[in-house]
MDAnalysis code that builds the backbone (N, CA, C; Angstrom):
import MDAnalysis as mda
import numpy as np

u = mda.Universe.empty(603, n_residues=201, atom_resindex=np.repeat(np.arange(201), 3), trajectory=True)
u.add_TopologyAttr("name", ["N", "CA", "C"] * 201)
u.add_TopologyAttr("resid", np.arange(1, 202))
u.add_TopologyAttr("resname", ["MET", "THR", "ARG", "ASN", "PRO", "ASP", "ARG", "LEU", "VAL", "LEU", "PHE", "THR", "ASP", "ALA", "VAL", "VAL", "ALA", "ILE", "ALA", "VAL", "THR", "LEU", "LEU", "ILE", "LEU", "PRO", "LEU", "VAL", "GLU", "VAL", "VAL", "THR", "GLU", "SER", "GLN", "ALA", "GLU", "GLY", "HIS", "ASP", "ALA", "VAL", "ALA", "VAL", "ILE", "THR", "GLU", "HIS", "LYS", "PRO", "GLN", "ILE", "TYR", "THR", "PHE", "LEU", "LEU", "SER", "PHE", "VAL", "VAL", "ILE", "THR", "ARG", "PHE", "TRP", "LEU", "THR", "HIS", "HIS", "ARG", "LEU", "PHE", "GLU", "HIS", "VAL", "ARG", "ALA", "TYR", "ASN", "THR", "ARG", "LEU", "ILE", "GLN", "LEU", "ASN", "MET", "VAL", "TRP", "LEU", "LEU", "PHE", "ILE", "VAL", "ILE", "LEU", "PRO", "PHE", "PRO", "THR", "GLU", "ILE", "VAL", "GLY", "THR", "TYR", "PRO", "SER", "GLY", "ARG", "PHE", "THR", "ALA", "GLY", "LEU", "TYR", "ILE", "GLY", "THR", "ILE", "VAL", "ALA", "LEU", "SER", "LEU", "CYS", "GLN", "THR", "ALA", "LEU", "ALA", "LEU", "LEU", "ILE", "ARG", "GLY", "HIS", "GLN", "GLU", "LEU", "GLU", "GLN", "GLU", "GLY", "ASN", "PRO", "VAL", "THR", "ASP", "HIS", "GLU", "VAL", "VAL", "GLY", "ALA", "VAL", "VAL", "PHE", "SER", "VAL", "LEU", "VAL", "VAL", "ILE", "ALA", "PHE", "LEU", "LEU", "ALA", "ALA", "PHE", "VAL", "PRO", "GLY", "VAL", "ASP", "PHE", "TYR", "ALA", "LEU", "PHE", "LEU", "LEU", "PHE", "LEU", "GLY", "PRO", "VAL", "VAL", "THR", "ARG", "LEU", "GLY", "ASP", "ARG", "TRP", "ARG", "LYS", "ARG", "ALA"])
u.atoms.positions = np.array([
    [193.786, -0.451, 55.000],
    [195.045, -0.942, 55.555],
    [194.751, -1.895, 56.719],
    [195.465, -3.018, 56.766],
    [195.298, -3.972, 57.844],
    [196.558, -4.043, 58.683],
    [196.417, -4.431, 59.959],
    [197.547, -4.456, 60.882],
    [197.447, -5.682, 61.774],
    [198.564, -6.013, 62.416],
    [198.575, -7.092, 63.389],
    [197.649, -6.723, 64.547],
    [196.786, -7.667, 64.995],
    [195.788, -7.330, 66.011],
    [196.322, -7.287, 67.439],
    [197.582, -7.614, 67.665],
    [198.086, -7.738, 69.036],
    [197.910, -6.452, 69.844],
    [198.219, -5.302, 69.238],
    [198.104, -4.039, 69.973],
    [196.647, -3.744, 70.319],
    [195.745, -4.042, 69.402],
    [194.316, -3.816, 69.655],
    [193.824, -4.707, 70.793],
    [194.266, -5.964, 70.801],
    [193.860, -6.894, 71.847],
    [194.414, -6.460, 73.199],
    [195.680, -6.049, 73.234],
    [196.287, -5.612, 74.490],
    [195.586, -4.365, 75.036],
    [195.263, -3.426, 74.147],
    [194.559, -2.212, 74.571],
    [193.178, -2.568, 75.118],
    [192.477, -3.466, 74.425],
    [191.149, -3.891, 74.861],
    [191.212, -4.547, 76.232],
    [192.189, -5.426, 76.430],
    [192.337, -6.107, 77.723],
    [192.598, -5.106, 78.848],
    [193.401, -4.083, 78.567],
    [193.716, -3.081, 79.586],
    [192.470, -2.286, 79.976],
    [191.663, -1.912, 78.987],
    [190.439, -1.149, 79.276],
    [189.450, -1.998, 80.074],
    [189.311, -3.260, 79.704],
    [188.411, -4.150, 80.431],
    [188.876, -4.313, 81.878],
    [190.188, -4.445, 82.076],
    [190.724, -4.585, 83.431],
    [190.417, -3.354, 84.277],
    [190.514, -2.175, 83.686],
    [190.205, -0.940, 84.412],
    [188.720, -0.890, 84.763],
    [187.854, -1.279, 83.806],
    [186.407, -1.264, 84.052],
    [186.037, -2.212, 85.193],
    [186.659, -3.390, 85.220],
    [186.392, -4.341, 86.296],
    [186.846, -3.769, 87.640],
    [187.986, -3.093, 87.633],
    [188.505, -2.492, 88.871],
    [187.574, -1.400, 89.386],
    [187.004, -0.625, 88.468],
    [186.108, 0.461, 88.875],
    [184.867, -0.049, 89.588],
    [184.478, -1.283, 89.307],
    [183.273, -1.832, 89.934],
    [183.389, -1.888, 91.453],
    [184.589, -2.107, 91.956],
    [184.761, -2.308, 93.398],
    [184.852, -0.995, 94.158],
    [185.139, 0.100, 93.485],
    [185.377, 1.369, 94.183],
    [184.195, 1.823, 95.035],
    [182.927, 1.710, 94.544],
    [181.815, 2.105, 95.418],
    [181.754, 1.295, 96.704],
    [182.116, 0.027, 96.647],
    [182.106, -0.793, 97.864],
    [183.212, -0.371, 98.822],
    [184.324, 0.074, 98.304],
    [185.401, 0.585, 99.157],
    [184.933, 1.839, 99.884],
    [184.189, 2.696, 99.168],
    [183.673, 3.915, 99.787],
    [182.640, 3.594, 100.858],
    [181.889, 2.516, 100.671],
    [180.879, 2.114, 101.650],
    [181.519, 1.841, 103.006],
    [182.705, 1.241, 103.010],
    [183.392, 0.935, 104.265],
    [183.690, 2.217, 105.037],
    [184.215, 3.211, 104.342],
    [184.529, 4.490, 104.989],
    [183.278, 5.173, 105.505],
    [182.212, 5.167, 104.694],
    [180.959, 5.807, 105.095],
    [180.341, 5.104, 106.305],
    [180.373, 3.790, 106.307],
    [179.805, 3.036, 107.429],
    [180.560, 3.293, 108.718],
    [181.866, 3.385, 108.622],
    [182.677, 3.665, 109.814],
    [182.386, 5.055, 110.349],
    [182.221, 6.016, 109.438],
    [181.933, 7.390, 109.859],
    [180.560, 7.489, 110.525],
    [179.621, 6.622, 110.113],
    [178.281, 6.631, 110.691],
    [178.169, 5.778, 111.952],
    [179.291, 5.169, 112.345],
    [179.316, 4.394, 113.576],
    [178.834, 2.968, 113.454],
    [178.711, 2.457, 112.229],
    [178.279, 1.077, 112.015],
    [179.455, 0.120, 112.223],
    [179.141, -1.102, 112.631],
    [180.212, -2.083, 112.794],
    [180.504, -2.766, 111.459],
    [181.513, -3.636, 111.473],
    [181.960, -4.274, 110.233],
    [180.892, -5.177, 109.634],
    [180.110, -5.824, 110.483],
    [179.054, -6.710, 109.983],
    [178.019, -5.923, 109.192],
    [177.712, -4.712, 109.652],
    [176.716, -3.880, 108.979],
    [177.159, -3.480, 107.581],
    [178.473, -3.402, 107.368],
    [178.973, -3.081, 106.025],
    [178.468, -4.103, 105.018],
    [178.379, -5.363, 105.456],
    [177.907, -6.422, 104.567],
    [176.389, -6.499, 104.564],
    [175.790, -6.569, 105.735],
    [174.357, -6.829, 105.829],
    [173.496, -5.687, 105.300],
    [173.992, -4.440, 105.410],
    [173.191, -3.293, 104.990],
    [173.504, -2.834, 103.568],
    [174.410, -3.520, 102.906],
    [174.766, -3.117, 101.533],
    [174.751, -4.311, 100.589],
    [173.815, -5.221, 100.831],
    [173.727, -6.402, 99.978],
    [173.437, -6.072, 98.518],
    [172.550, -5.097, 98.220],
    [172.303, -4.790, 96.805],
    [173.575, -4.367, 96.063],
    [174.401, -3.520, 96.710],
    [175.650, -3.104, 96.072],
    [176.582, -4.281, 95.830],
    [176.620, -5.208, 96.784],
    [177.490, -6.384, 96.645],
    [176.982, -7.285, 95.525],
    [175.670, -7.494, 95.465],
    [175.095, -8.343, 94.424],
    [175.336, -7.751, 93.039],
    [175.126, -6.439, 92.910],
    [175.318, -5.829, 91.595],
    [176.786, -5.829, 91.195],
    [177.702, -5.694, 92.166],
    [179.129, -5.808, 91.858],
    [179.435, -7.189, 91.295],
    [178.942, -8.231, 91.971],
    [179.208, -9.593, 91.518],
    [178.578, -9.858, 90.149],
    [177.338, -9.360, 89.963],
    [176.668, -9.546, 88.681],
    [177.452, -8.876, 87.550],
    [177.870, -7.635, 87.772],
    [178.583, -6.909, 86.728],
    [179.964, -7.503, 86.471],
    [180.595, -8.031, 87.515],
    [181.874, -8.706, 87.331],
    [181.701, -9.919, 86.416],
    [180.632, -10.684, 86.654],
    [180.358, -11.851, 85.818],
    [180.027, -11.428, 84.391],
    [179.237, -10.354, 84.245],
    [178.846, -9.883, 82.915],
    [180.075, -9.463, 82.118],
    [180.923, -8.623, 82.717],
    [182.114, -8.153, 82.005],
    [183.045, -9.313, 81.690],
    [183.214, -10.225, 82.641],
    [184.075, -11.382, 82.408],
    [183.546, -12.233, 81.261],
    [182.239, -12.424, 81.218],
    [181.639, -13.224, 80.151],
    [181.878, -12.575, 78.798],
    [181.664, -11.268, 78.708],
    [181.881, -10.576, 77.440],
    [183.358, -10.590, 77.048],
    [184.236, -10.428, 78.022],
    [185.667, -10.441, 77.716],
    [186.106, -11.811, 77.204],
    [185.627, -12.889, 77.833],
    [185.998, -14.231, 77.396],
    [185.523, -14.495, 75.968],
    [184.288, -14.067, 75.668],
    [183.769, -14.244, 74.312],
    [184.570, -13.408, 73.317],
    [184.889, -12.187, 73.704],
    [185.708, -11.312, 72.858],
    [187.083, -11.937, 72.632],
    [187.680, -12.489, 73.679],
    [188.992, -13.123, 73.590],
    [188.964, -14.298, 72.606],
    [187.938, -15.153, 72.727],
    [187.826, -16.297, 71.815],
    [187.593, -15.834, 70.375],
    [186.802, -14.771, 70.209],
    [186.526, -14.256, 68.874],
    [187.798, -13.754, 68.205],
    [188.623, -13.037, 68.956],
    [189.837, -12.456, 68.367],
    [190.940, -13.486, 68.145],
    [190.730, -14.732, 68.601],
    [191.655, -15.799, 68.235],
    [191.545, -16.130, 66.747],
    [190.435, -15.717, 66.124],
    [190.237, -15.946, 64.691],
    [190.779, -14.792, 63.838],
    [191.236, -13.728, 64.463],
    [191.620, -12.516, 63.737],
    [193.116, -12.520, 63.453],
    [193.474, -12.265, 62.212],
    [194.895, -12.164, 61.866],
    [195.329, -10.715, 61.623],
    [194.348, -9.840, 61.421],
    [194.646, -8.422, 61.185],
    [193.389, -7.618, 61.480],
    [193.546, -6.310, 61.646],
    [192.369, -5.465, 61.841],
    [192.396, -4.309, 60.858],
    [191.228, -3.806, 60.521],
    [191.109, -2.633, 59.667],
    [190.361, -1.539, 60.420],
    [190.085, -0.446, 59.759],
    [189.450, 0.698, 60.409],
    [188.071, 0.351, 60.950],
    [187.293, -0.389, 60.177],
    [185.933, -0.729, 60.619],
    [185.957, -1.600, 61.871],
    [186.877, -2.546, 61.912],
    [186.962, -3.426, 63.074],
    [187.365, -2.649, 64.322],
    [188.331, -1.756, 64.204],
    [188.776, -1.006, 65.378],
    [187.682, -0.048, 65.846],
    [186.923, 0.523, 64.922],
    [185.832, 1.425, 65.320],
    [184.753, 0.656, 66.084],
    [184.383, -0.501, 65.576],
    [183.371, -1.310, 66.235],
    [183.863, -1.806, 67.589],
    [185.138, -2.158, 67.659],
    [185.723, -2.591, 68.927],
    [185.720, -1.458, 69.952],
    [185.931, -0.233, 69.489],
    [185.912, 0.909, 70.400],
    [184.509, 1.177, 70.930],
    [183.494, 0.965, 70.108],
    [182.113, 1.109, 70.587],
    [181.832, 0.048, 71.649],
    [182.308, -1.183, 71.411],
    [182.166, -2.257, 72.401],
    [182.829, -1.854, 73.713],
    [184.029, -1.291, 73.625],
    [184.738, -0.841, 74.825],
    [184.001, 0.292, 75.524],
    [183.362, 1.154, 74.750],
    [182.595, 2.248, 75.343],
    [181.548, 1.713, 76.316],
    [180.825, 0.679, 75.917],
    [179.781, 0.145, 76.785],
    [180.358, -0.682, 77.931],
    [181.538, -1.264, 77.740],
    [182.226, -1.914, 78.859],
    [182.556, -0.880, 79.925],
    [183.054, 0.266, 79.500],
    [183.425, 1.338, 80.429],
    [182.189, 1.957, 81.076],
    [181.086, 2.026, 80.343],
    [179.844, 2.605, 80.866],
    [179.211, 1.715, 81.932],
    [179.388, 0.403, 81.839],
    [178.670, -0.534, 82.707],
    [178.786, -0.240, 84.208],
    [179.944, 0.207, 84.732],
    [179.981, 0.538, 86.169],
    [178.991, 1.626, 86.573],
    [178.584, 2.492, 85.644],
    [177.632, 3.566, 85.967],
    [176.240, 3.006, 86.282],
    [175.615, 2.219, 85.378],
    [174.326, 1.632, 85.774],
    [174.456, 0.651, 86.929],
    [175.636, 0.039, 87.081],
    [175.850, -0.838, 88.234],
    [175.705, -0.059, 89.534],
    [176.281, 1.128, 89.591],
    [176.186, 1.962, 90.786],
    [174.747, 2.421, 91.015],
    [174.035, 2.753, 89.936],
    [172.632, 3.166, 90.069],
    [171.786, 2.022, 90.625],
    [171.986, 0.827, 90.102],
    [171.216, -0.334, 90.561],
    [171.513, -0.641, 92.020],
    [172.779, -0.480, 92.428],
    [173.142, -0.763, 93.804],
    [172.681, 0.293, 94.794],
    [172.382, 1.501, 94.290],
    [172.025, 2.613, 95.170],
    [170.524, 2.836, 95.262],
    [169.816, 2.669, 94.149],
    [168.390, 2.958, 94.108],
    [167.570, 1.664, 94.094],
    [166.313, 1.734, 94.534],
    [165.453, 0.539, 94.520],
    [165.262, 0.001, 93.098],
    [165.069, -1.311, 93.008],
    [164.855, -1.929, 91.697],
    [163.536, -1.455, 91.106],
    [163.529, -1.252, 89.823],
    [162.335, -0.824, 89.115],
    [162.554, -0.964, 87.629],
    [161.539, -0.585, 86.856],
    [161.661, -0.743, 85.409],
    [162.768, 0.131, 84.825],
    [162.951, 1.323, 85.394],
    [163.990, 2.201, 84.849],
    [165.388, 1.663, 85.138],
    [165.636, 1.307, 86.408],
    [166.977, 0.834, 86.762],
    [167.306, -0.479, 86.041],
    [166.329, -1.389, 85.997],
    [166.565, -2.658, 85.302],
    [166.739, -2.427, 83.805],
    [165.913, -1.541, 83.242],
    [166.034, -1.249, 81.810],
    [167.354, -0.604, 81.453],
    [167.826, 0.309, 82.319],
    [169.108, 0.963, 82.064],
    [170.246, -0.052, 82.091],
    [170.221, -0.920, 83.084],
    [171.294, -1.907, 83.230],
    [171.275, -2.916, 82.086],
    [170.103, -3.503, 81.843],
    [170.014, -4.520, 80.797],
    [170.185, -3.884, 79.415],
    [169.769, -2.638, 79.273],
    [169.978, -1.939, 78.004],
    [171.451, -1.800, 77.660],
    [172.278, -1.592, 78.670],
    [173.725, -1.529, 78.445],
    [174.245, -2.886, 77.974],
    [173.713, -3.956, 78.556],
    [174.105, -5.303, 78.124],
    [173.642, -5.562, 76.689],
    [172.459, -5.047, 76.331],
    [171.985, -5.168, 74.951],
    [172.981, -4.537, 73.988],
    [173.427, -3.321, 74.305],
    [174.381, -2.631, 73.434],
    [175.678, -3.424, 73.301],
    [176.169, -3.954, 74.422],
    [177.383, -4.774, 74.390],
    [177.184, -6.007, 73.517],
    [176.066, -6.672, 73.689],
    [175.806, -7.894, 72.951],
    [175.687, -7.645, 71.453],
    [175.005, -6.568, 71.086],
    [174.860, -6.243, 69.667],
    [176.209, -5.903, 69.047],
    [177.060, -5.192, 69.784],
    [178.407, -4.884, 69.290],
    [179.212, -6.161, 69.094],
    [179.103, -7.079, 70.050],
    [179.868, -8.320, 69.960],
    [179.383, -9.183, 68.791],
    [178.075, -9.208, 68.579],
    [177.532, -9.943, 67.438],
    [177.989, -9.310, 66.130],
    [177.987, -8.000, 66.078],
    [178.451, -7.296, 64.881],
    [179.925, -7.589, 64.617],
    [180.736, -7.677, 65.673],
    [182.146, -8.032, 65.500],
    [182.290, -9.416, 64.885],
    [181.516, -10.371, 65.393],
    [181.584, -11.737, 64.867],
    [181.188, -11.774, 63.391],
    [180.124, -11.060, 63.035],
    [179.667, -11.040, 61.649],
    [180.654, -10.319, 60.745],
    [181.309, -9.287, 61.270],
    [182.297, -8.553, 60.478],
    [183.516, -9.427, 60.189],
    [183.974, -10.151, 61.184],
    [185.177, -10.973, 61.029],
    [184.901, -12.195, 60.153],
    [183.743, -12.799, 60.331],
    [183.409, -14.042, 59.623],
    [183.440, -13.851, 58.111],
    [184.237, -14.628, 57.433],
    [184.283, -14.597, 55.976],
    [185.021, -13.415, 55.385],
    [185.609, -12.557, 56.239],
    [186.335, -11.386, 55.747],
    [187.795, -11.785, 55.553],
    [188.224, -11.908, 54.310],
    [189.545, -12.438, 54.015],
    [190.675, -11.599, 54.604],
    [190.480, -10.290, 54.699],
    [191.531, -9.432, 55.235],
    [191.697, -9.591, 56.745],
    [190.634, -10.033, 57.425],
    [190.632, -10.072, 58.887],
    [190.761, -11.482, 59.453],
    [190.119, -12.441, 58.829],
    [189.973, -13.778, 59.406],
    [191.144, -14.682, 59.033],
    [191.596, -15.471, 60.005],
    [192.625, -16.463, 59.739],
    [192.056, -17.571, 58.847],
    [192.804, -17.936, 57.826],
    [192.315, -18.951, 56.896],
    [192.102, -20.291, 57.588],
    [193.045, -20.684, 58.441],
    [192.958, -21.984, 59.077],
    [192.152, -22.003, 60.363],
    [191.633, -20.848, 60.763],
    [190.888, -20.768, 62.020],
    [189.734, -19.772, 61.882],
    [188.743, -20.108, 61.054],
    [187.648, -19.161, 60.817],
    [186.645, -19.137, 61.969],
    [185.844, -18.083, 62.012],
    [184.738, -17.999, 62.965],
    [183.725, -19.079, 62.602],
    [183.321, -19.871, 63.579],
    [182.438, -21.007, 63.302],
    [180.966, -20.600, 63.281],
    [180.157, -21.468, 62.672],
    [178.706, -21.247, 62.689],
    [178.185, -21.241, 64.127],
    [178.742, -22.122, 64.954],
    [178.311, -22.197, 66.356],
    [178.513, -20.862, 67.068],
    [179.640, -20.207, 66.824],
    [179.927, -18.928, 67.477],
    [178.976, -17.839, 66.995],
    [178.698, -17.828, 65.716],
    [177.777, -16.822, 65.172],
    [176.370, -17.039, 65.707],
    [175.918, -18.293, 65.678],
    [174.577, -18.598, 66.189],
    [174.483, -18.246, 67.669],
    [175.522, -18.591, 68.442],
    [175.527, -18.273, 69.866],
    [175.434, -16.779, 70.123],
    [176.169, -15.990, 69.333],
    [176.137, -14.541, 69.495],
    [174.762, -13.968, 69.158],
    [174.171, -14.458, 68.074],
    [172.853, -13.964, 67.657],
    [171.787, -14.349, 68.679],
    [171.838, -15.602, 69.142],
    [170.856, -16.079, 70.128],
    [170.950, -15.254, 71.406],
    [172.170, -15.021, 71.883],
    [172.337, -14.240, 73.111],
    [171.784, -12.828, 72.925],
    [172.045, -12.215, 71.771],
    [171.553, -10.856, 71.511],
    [170.027, -10.825, 71.502],
    [169.409, -11.813, 70.867],
    [167.944, -11.861, 70.817],
    [167.366, -12.019, 72.223],
    [167.957, -12.916, 73.009],
    [167.455, -13.145, 74.364],
    [167.617, -11.910, 75.242],
    [168.744, -11.213, 75.121],
    [168.965, -10.053, 75.973],
    [168.059, -8.889, 75.551],
    [167.722, -8.801, 74.271],
    [166.748, -7.790, 73.824],
    [165.372, -8.091, 74.415],
    [164.973, -9.363, 74.396],
    [163.690, -9.755, 74.999],
    [163.706, -9.458, 76.501],
    [164.839, -9.767, 77.159],
    [164.958, -9.482, 78.591],
    [164.817, -7.990, 78.866],
    [165.401, -7.165, 78.013],
    [165.288, -5.714, 78.176],
    [163.838, -5.253, 78.045],
    [163.139, -5.757, 77.036],
    [161.746, -5.353, 76.830],
    [160.877, -5.756, 78.022],
    [161.113, -6.958, 78.542],
    [160.353, -7.407, 79.705],
    [160.657, -6.565, 80.935],
    [161.955, -6.302, 81.175],
    [162.360, -5.558, 82.365],
    [161.896, -4.105, 82.315],
    [161.958, -3.506, 81.129],
    [161.664, -2.077, 81.010],
    [160.176, -1.767, 80.899],
    [159.376, -2.733, 80.419],
    [157.988, -2.406, 80.115],
    [156.953, -3.270, 80.844],
    [157.381, -4.347, 81.481],
    [156.431, -5.190, 82.204],
    [156.640, -4.993, 83.701],
    [155.663, -4.445, 84.412],
    [155.829, -4.195, 85.849],
    [156.116, -5.477, 86.625],
    [157.055, -5.368, 87.564],
    [157.357, -6.488, 88.444],
    [158.391, -7.463, 87.932],
    [158.738, -7.390, 86.647],
    [159.716, -8.342, 86.097],
    [161.136, -7.939, 86.511],
    [161.490, -6.692, 86.251],
    [162.806, -6.156, 86.637],
    [163.944, -7.100, 86.238],
    [164.806, -7.421, 87.194],
    [166.012, -8.199, 86.884],
    [165.737, -9.697, 86.721],
    [164.531, -10.142, 87.042],
    [164.197, -11.545, 86.800],
    [164.280, -11.878, 85.309],
    [164.167, -10.847, 84.488],
    [164.242, -11.065, 83.039],
    [165.589, -11.650, 82.618],
    [166.622, -11.400, 83.425],
    [167.950, -11.911, 83.080],
    [168.027, -13.438, 83.114],
    [167.070, -14.089, 83.794],
    [167.067, -15.552, 83.807],
    [166.859, -16.123, 82.407],
    [166.310, -15.310, 81.494],
    [166.161, -15.741, 80.107],
    [167.503, -16.127, 79.488],
    [168.568, -15.480, 79.939],
    [169.876, -15.699, 79.334],
    [170.385, -17.119, 79.549],
    [169.842, -17.798, 80.565],
    [170.242, -19.195, 80.786],
    [169.763, -20.103, 79.656],
    [168.803, -19.599, 78.868],
    [168.316, -20.384, 77.728],
    [169.285, -20.341, 76.554],
    [170.245, -19.412, 76.583],
    [171.163, -19.226, 75.463],
    [171.849, -20.505, 74.996],
    [172.573, -21.207, 75.893],
    [173.251, -22.440, 75.469],
    [172.291, -23.496, 74.932],
    [171.088, -23.599, 75.536],
    [170.108, -24.599, 75.097],
    [169.645, -24.282, 73.679],
    [169.275, -23.022, 73.428],
    [168.795, -22.626, 72.103],
    [169.905, -22.779, 71.069],
    [171.138, -22.443, 71.446],
    [172.262, -22.577, 70.521],
    [172.485, -24.033, 70.137],
    [172.408, -24.940, 71.124],
    [172.579, -26.370, 70.817],
    [171.472, -26.867, 69.896],
    [170.231, -26.405, 70.142],
    [169.123, -26.790, 69.266],
    [169.360, -26.274, 67.843],
    [169.901, -25.067, 67.753],
    [170.220, -24.512, 66.438],
    [171.297, -25.317, 65.726],
    [172.305, -25.775, 66.484],
    [173.364, -26.602, 65.899],
    [172.788, -27.909, 65.353],
    [171.903, -28.526, 66.130],
    [171.291, -29.790, 65.683],
    [170.452, -29.588, 64.442],
    [169.723, -28.497, 64.413],
    [168.873, -28.214, 63.245],
    [169.725, -28.007, 61.998],
    [170.848, -27.294, 62.149],
    [171.716, -27.065, 60.989],
    [172.343, -28.362, 60.490],
    [172.721, -29.245, 61.421],
    [173.308, -30.525, 61.019],
    [172.298, -31.391, 60.248],
    [171.057, -31.392, 60.724],
    [170.028, -32.159, 60.041],
    [169.727, -31.566, 58.666],
    [169.745, -30.223, 58.600],
    [169.465, -29.564, 57.333],
    [170.558, -29.855, 56.321],
])
């Protein structure tokens, strides 16, 4: 059975909004704790830079995934059971992300903390790629006049491959940690090269 996707999209947007809101709560608690310890307002910022950086990073990560999800669902005219199940798994990792964010902001950087954080992004990316592949070419789900493009599929696959490599580097190579995330900047470049190769082919 297929249904109009509007309710699924609205539910997804609401869950993402809650997850983004949860990111700021640890920083709100920091203000109260700092005041109780007798620190001034400047110390709230200067002594909690890791928490602030991880909040900003996770805000960007969730926003990026939401924007890609939003563009992907512009191609959807209906949803079925498989699509909603996969979308719920994607939402699960969106909701989980504030947890490794708090760990990264609280504990020193290392292979475990970086691996946990980037591993969550890997799961999100794989779910998003699976959504794109599920929708693409599926007559019950995809809009006839607005199909998922090759560029979108290639972009999703490239991002997933890069984030998996980043996870392996962060989790198993000493000293790399979060520097592995710089690999993700290669995504648009590799995708454009893939587009050119397909056009020539």
